[in-house]
MDTraj code that builds the backbone (N, CA, C; nanometers):
import mdtraj as md
import numpy as np

residues = "UNK UNK UNK UNK UNK UNK UNK UNK UNK UNK UNK UNK UNK UNK UNK UNK UNK UNK UNK UNK UNK UNK UNK UNK UNK UNK UNK UNK UNK UNK UNK UNK UNK UNK UNK UNK UNK UNK UNK UNK UNK UNK UNK UNK UNK UNK UNK UNK UNK UNK UNK UNK UNK UNK UNK UNK UNK UNK UNK UNK UNK UNK UNK UNK UNK UNK UNK UNK UNK UNK UNK UNK UNK UNK UNK UNK UNK UNK UNK UNK UNK UNK UNK UNK UNK UNK UNK UNK UNK UNK UNK UNK UNK UNK UNK UNK UNK".split()
xyz = np.array([
    [5.9615, 9.5241, 9.0619],
    [6.1041, 9.5279, 9.0339],
    [6.1673, 9.6456, 9.1092],
    [6.2793, 9.6219, 9.1743],
    [6.3443, 9.7268, 9.2528],
    [6.4364, 9.8105, 9.1656],
    [6.4595, 9.9313, 9.2070],
    [6.5485, 10.0214, 9.1324],
    [6.6927, 9.9985, 9.1765],
    [6.7836, 10.0184, 9.0853],
    [6.9256, 10.0013, 9.1171],
    [6.9683, 10.1089, 9.2166],
    [7.0471, 10.0722, 9.3188],
    [7.0801, 10.1673, 9.4259],
    [7.1951, 10.2633, 9.3930],
    [7.2832, 10.2260, 9.3028],
    [7.4031, 10.3074, 9.2783],
    [7.3890, 10.3918, 9.1524],
    [7.4797, 10.4881, 9.1385],
    [7.4882, 10.5703, 9.0171],
    [7.6224, 10.5407, 8.9505],
    [7.6206, 10.5311, 8.8182],
    [7.7420, 10.4998, 8.7409],
    [7.8460, 10.6100, 8.7619],
    [7.9699, 10.5730, 8.7917],
    [8.0762, 10.6689, 8.8189],
    [8.1685, 10.6943, 8.7011],
    [8.1296, 10.6553, 8.5807],
    [8.2127, 10.6711, 8.4605],
    [8.2220, 10.8186, 8.4250],
    [8.3428, 10.8746, 8.4192],
    [8.3633, 11.0144, 8.3815],
    [8.3385, 11.0283, 8.2326],
    [8.2512, 11.1191, 8.1947],
    [8.2154, 11.1372, 8.0536],
    [8.3255, 11.2126, 7.9802],
    [8.3509, 11.1710, 7.8573],
    [8.4555, 11.2315, 7.7753],
    [8.4154, 11.3742, 7.7387],
    [8.5042, 11.4701, 7.7642],
    [8.4803, 11.6096, 7.7290],
    [8.3933, 11.6859, 7.8284],
    [8.3549, 11.6226, 7.9376],
    [8.2711, 11.6892, 8.0377],
    [8.3263, 11.6628, 8.1775],
    [8.2775, 11.7382, 8.2740],
    [8.3222, 11.7218, 8.4120],
    [8.2306, 11.6295, 8.4912],
    [8.1162, 11.5906, 8.4326],
    [8.0189, 11.5083, 8.5038],
    [8.0423, 11.3602, 8.4762],
    [7.9927, 11.2785, 8.5687],
    [7.9956, 11.1344, 8.5460],
    [7.8642, 11.0933, 8.4807],
    [7.8553, 10.9688, 8.4392],
    [7.7397, 10.9165, 8.3665],
    [7.6119, 10.9266, 8.4505],
    [7.6165, 10.8838, 8.5740],
    [7.5083, 10.8933, 8.6714],
    [7.3842, 10.8100, 8.6378],
    [7.3934, 10.7112, 8.5469],
    [7.2816, 10.6199, 8.5236],
    [7.2721, 10.5256, 8.6434],
    [7.1560, 10.4715, 8.6673],
    [7.1380, 10.3769, 8.7774],
    [7.2062, 10.2445, 8.7431],
    [7.2708, 10.1849, 8.8434],
    [7.3404, 10.0582, 8.8208],
    [7.3492, 9.9814, 8.9526],
    [7.3889, 9.8549, 8.9439],
    [7.4059, 9.7721, 9.0630],
    [7.5524, 9.7665, 9.1070],
    [7.6453, 9.7775, 9.0146],
    [7.7874, 9.7770, 9.0486],
    [7.8415, 9.9186, 9.0471],
    [7.9679, 9.9314, 9.0065],
    [8.0300, 10.0638, 8.9991],
    [7.9889, 10.1375, 8.8719],
    [7.9625, 10.0627, 8.7638],
    [7.9299, 10.1228, 8.6346],
    [7.8014, 10.0648, 8.5783],
    [7.7372, 10.1392, 8.4884],
    [7.6150, 10.0918, 8.4244],
    [7.6493, 9.9822, 8.3225],
    [7.5488, 9.9213, 8.2636],
    [7.5693, 9.8111, 8.1705],
    [7.6536, 9.8501, 8.0502],
    [7.6276, 9.9675, 7.9940],
    [7.7027, 10.0132, 7.8766],
    [7.8512, 10.0288, 7.9087],
    [7.8830, 10.0882, 8.0218],
    [8.0235, 10.1122, 8.0552],
    [8.0936, 9.9854, 8.1022],
    [8.0213, 9.8935, 8.1667],
    [8.0798, 9.7625, 8.1977],
    [8.1161, 9.6890, 8.0695],
    [8.0293, 9.6985, 7.9683],
    [8.0552, 9.6348, 7.8389],
    [8.1786, 9.6963, 7.7736],
    [8.1897, 9.8296, 7.7767],
    [8.3051, 9.8971, 7.7167],
    [8.4348, 9.8584, 7.7871],
    [8.4319, 9.8466, 7.9196],
    [8.5507, 9.8025, 7.9935],
    [8.5886, 9.6601, 7.9548],
    [8.4883, 9.5733, 7.9412],
    [8.5127, 9.4340, 7.9046],
    [8.5749, 9.4240, 7.7654],
    [8.5346, 9.5135, 7.6746],
    [8.5886, 9.5137, 7.5384],
    [8.7240, 9.5843, 7.5284],
    [8.7731, 9.6416, 7.6384],
    [8.9071, 9.7007, 7.6394],
    [8.9123, 9.8507, 7.6226],
    [8.7990, 9.9192, 7.6272],
    [8.8017, 10.0646, 7.6150],
    [8.8642, 10.1258, 7.7392],
    [8.9442, 10.2281, 7.7186],
    [9.0098, 10.2970, 7.8288],
    [8.9127, 10.3972, 7.8906],
    [8.9069, 10.3995, 8.0226],
    [8.8188, 10.4935, 8.0920],
    [8.8795, 10.6332, 8.0877],
    [8.7998, 10.7368, 8.0578],
    [8.8541, 10.8731, 8.0540],
    [8.9128, 10.9152, 8.1886],
    [9.0275, 10.9820, 8.1821],
    [9.0935, 11.0351, 8.3012],
    [9.0637, 11.1853, 8.3094],
    [9.0547, 11.2434, 8.4284],
    [9.0291, 11.3869, 8.4386],
    [9.1531, 11.4700, 8.4043],
    [9.1283, 11.5866, 8.3453],
    [9.2366, 11.6818, 8.3182],
    [9.2967, 11.7245, 8.4513],
    [9.4286, 11.7406, 8.4542],
    [9.4964, 11.7763, 8.5794],
    [9.4605, 11.9170, 8.6272],
    [9.4144, 12.0036, 8.5361],
    [9.3847, 12.1421, 8.5738],
    [9.2352, 12.1646, 8.5964],
    [9.1523, 12.1264, 8.4963],
    [9.0104, 12.1614, 8.5048],
    [8.9173, 12.0433, 8.5335],
    [8.9629, 11.9190, 8.5184],
    [8.8807, 11.8031, 8.5516],
    [8.7951, 11.7470, 8.4404],
    [8.8103, 11.7947, 8.3182],
    [8.7338, 11.7435, 8.2043],
    [8.7852, 11.6041, 8.1685],
    [8.6954, 11.5122, 8.1317],
    [8.7341, 11.3758, 8.0965],
    [8.8131, 11.3686, 7.9667],
    [8.9291, 11.3005, 7.9679],
    [9.0180, 11.2907, 7.8518],
    [9.0620, 11.1465, 7.8298],
    [9.1002, 11.1141, 7.7065],
    [9.1502, 10.9809, 7.6745],
    [9.2980, 10.9840, 7.6357],
    [9.3727, 11.0873, 7.6749],
    [9.5145, 11.0970, 7.6401],
    [9.6014, 11.0590, 7.7601],
    [9.7291, 11.0316, 7.7332],
    [9.8203, 10.9877, 7.8377],
    [9.8706, 11.1018, 7.9262],
    [9.8786, 11.2228, 7.8731],
    [9.9379, 11.3325, 7.9470],
    [9.8355, 11.4113, 8.0295],
    [9.7090, 11.3785, 8.0219],
    [9.6014, 11.4322, 8.1075],
    [9.5948, 11.5850, 8.1124],
    [9.6056, 11.6494, 7.9972],
    [9.5833, 11.7937, 7.9870],
    [9.4978, 11.8202, 7.8642],
    [9.3888, 11.8960, 7.8805],
    [9.3042, 11.9287, 7.7660],
    [9.3674, 12.0450, 7.6884],
    [9.3158, 12.0720, 7.5694],
    [9.3715, 12.1774, 7.4848],
    [9.3726, 12.3143, 7.5518],
    [9.2613, 12.3588, 7.6135],
    [9.2655, 12.4910, 7.6778],
    [9.3649, 12.5015, 7.7940],
    [9.3970, 12.3894, 7.8560],
    [9.4889, 12.3908, 7.9713],
    [9.6347, 12.3682, 7.9296],
    [9.6645, 12.3631, 7.8015],
    [9.8014, 12.3492, 7.7545],
    [9.8375, 12.2113, 7.7031],
    [9.7412, 12.1264, 7.6805],
    [9.7676, 11.9918, 7.6320],
    [9.8226, 11.9890, 7.4912],
    [9.7800, 12.0839, 7.4063],
    [9.8281, 12.0881, 7.2685],
    [9.9777, 12.1194, 7.2637],
    [10.0222, 12.2152, 7.3445],
    [10.1644, 12.2517, 7.3488],
    [10.2472, 12.1348, 7.4010],
    [10.1971, 12.0661, 7.5023],
    [10.2674, 11.9508, 7.5573],
    [10.2774, 11.8393, 7.4542],
    [10.1694, 11.8164, 7.3804],
    [10.1691, 11.7128, 7.2766],
    [10.2733, 11.7444, 7.1700],
    [10.2798, 11.8684, 7.1239],
    [10.3772, 11.9072, 7.0227],
    [10.5198, 11.8939, 7.0754],
    [10.5403, 11.9287, 7.2011],
    [10.6720, 11.9143, 7.2625],
    [10.7152, 11.7683, 7.2661],
    [10.6232, 11.6792, 7.3031],
    [10.6546, 11.5362, 7.3055],
    [10.6856, 11.4828, 7.1664],
    [10.6139, 11.5308, 7.0653],
    [10.6398, 11.4880, 6.9273],
    [10.7786, 11.5327, 6.8839],
    [10.8149, 11.6581, 6.9141],
    [10.9479, 11.7082, 6.8769],
    [11.0588, 11.6295, 6.9461],
    [11.0408, 11.5978, 7.0750],
    [11.1413, 11.5200, 7.1479],
    [11.1559, 11.3804, 7.0889],
    [11.0443, 11.3187, 7.0503],
    [11.0479, 11.1847, 6.9916],
    [11.1228, 11.1876, 6.8572],
    [11.0962, 11.2891, 6.7754],
    [11.1648, 11.3008, 6.6463],
    [11.3142, 11.3236, 6.6655],
    [11.3526, 11.4066, 6.7613],
    [11.4940, 11.4332, 6.7886],
    [11.5645, 11.3065, 6.8361],
    [11.4994, 11.2305, 6.9246],
    [11.5585, 11.1059, 6.9739],
    [11.5741, 11.0051, 6.8606],
    [11.4787, 11.0030, 6.7690],
    [11.4861, 10.9112, 6.6548],
    [11.6056, 10.9458, 6.5654],
    [11.6271, 11.0745, 6.5398],
    [11.7413, 11.1171, 6.4576],
    [11.8738, 11.0817, 6.5255],
    [11.8823, 11.1080, 6.6555],
    [12.0051, 11.0767, 6.7293],
    [12.0307, 10.9267, 6.7282],
    [11.9268, 10.8460, 6.7445],
    [11.9411, 10.7009, 6.7420],
    [11.9938, 10.6542, 6.6069],
    [11.9417, 10.7103, 6.4980],
    [11.9894, 10.6726, 6.3651],
    [12.1366, 10.7076, 6.3465],
    [12.1799, 10.8259, 6.3968],
    [12.3201, 10.8659, 6.3851],
    [12.4110, 10.7738, 6.4657],
    [12.3696, 10.7381, 6.5858],
    [12.4484, 10.6480, 6.6702],
    [12.4580, 10.5107, 6.6049],
    [12.3489, 10.4645, 6.5471],
    [12.3485, 10.3346, 6.4797],
    [12.4443, 10.3346, 6.3603],
    [12.4460, 10.4421, 6.2830],
    [12.5405, 10.4534, 6.1704],
    [12.6842, 10.4530, 6.2196],
    [12.7102, 10.5256, 6.3272],
    [12.8452, 10.5322, 6.3821],
    [12.8908, 10.3946, 6.4310],
    [12.8015, 10.3207, 6.4952],
    [12.8355, 10.1862, 6.5412],
    [12.8650, 10.0926, 6.4247],
    [12.7868, 10.1046, 6.3173],
    [12.8120, 10.0195, 6.1999],
    [12.9465, 10.0517, 6.1384],
    [12.9814, 10.1813, 6.1300],
    [13.1098, 10.2204, 6.0722],
    [13.2266, 10.1722, 6.1571],
    [13.2179, 10.1858, 6.2882],
    [13.3281, 10.1417, 6.3740],
    [13.3398, 9.9879, 6.3715],
    [13.2289, 9.9192, 6.3560],
    [13.2308, 9.7737, 6.3490],
    [13.2988, 9.7273, 6.2200],
    [13.2757, 9.8001, 6.1105],
    [13.3373, 9.7658, 5.9820],
    [13.4863, 9.7947, 5.9847],
    [13.5291, 9.9002, 6.0536],
    [13.6703, 9.9346, 6.0616],
    [13.7493, 9.8306, 6.1421],
    [13.6853, 9.7687, 6.2392],
    [13.7534, 9.6691, 6.3226],
    [13.7823, 9.5420, 6.2459],
    [13.7041, 9.5099, 6.1464],
    [13.7228, 9.3859, 6.0706],
    [13.8324, 9.3923, 5.9721],
])
top = md.Topology()
chain = top.add_chain()
for i, resn in enumerate(residues, 1):
    res = top.add_residue(resn, chain, resSeq=i)
    for name in ("N", "CA", "C"):
        top.add_atom(name, md.element.get_by_symbol(name[0]), res)
traj = md.Trajectory(xyz[None], top)
């Protein structure tokens, strides 16, 4: 039996290294299965390169926690403003009738 020629290129979560198991395609059997089931492949941190599963691609030591909190605050503020605008529209609609 011949050995697989390639090494798995799946970036490991929380580390800078890839899986490096032997495989025939781009990924080993385990990671091909995870992709088929819909698992998201870890993306590297924009600063240090550690594998992450978040949308903003920054780990905690590189400032990801502060960015996450900032995004949460902006989302809450937008939600409050949307509710106020919706109330104002309902009131003006009632006055027109």
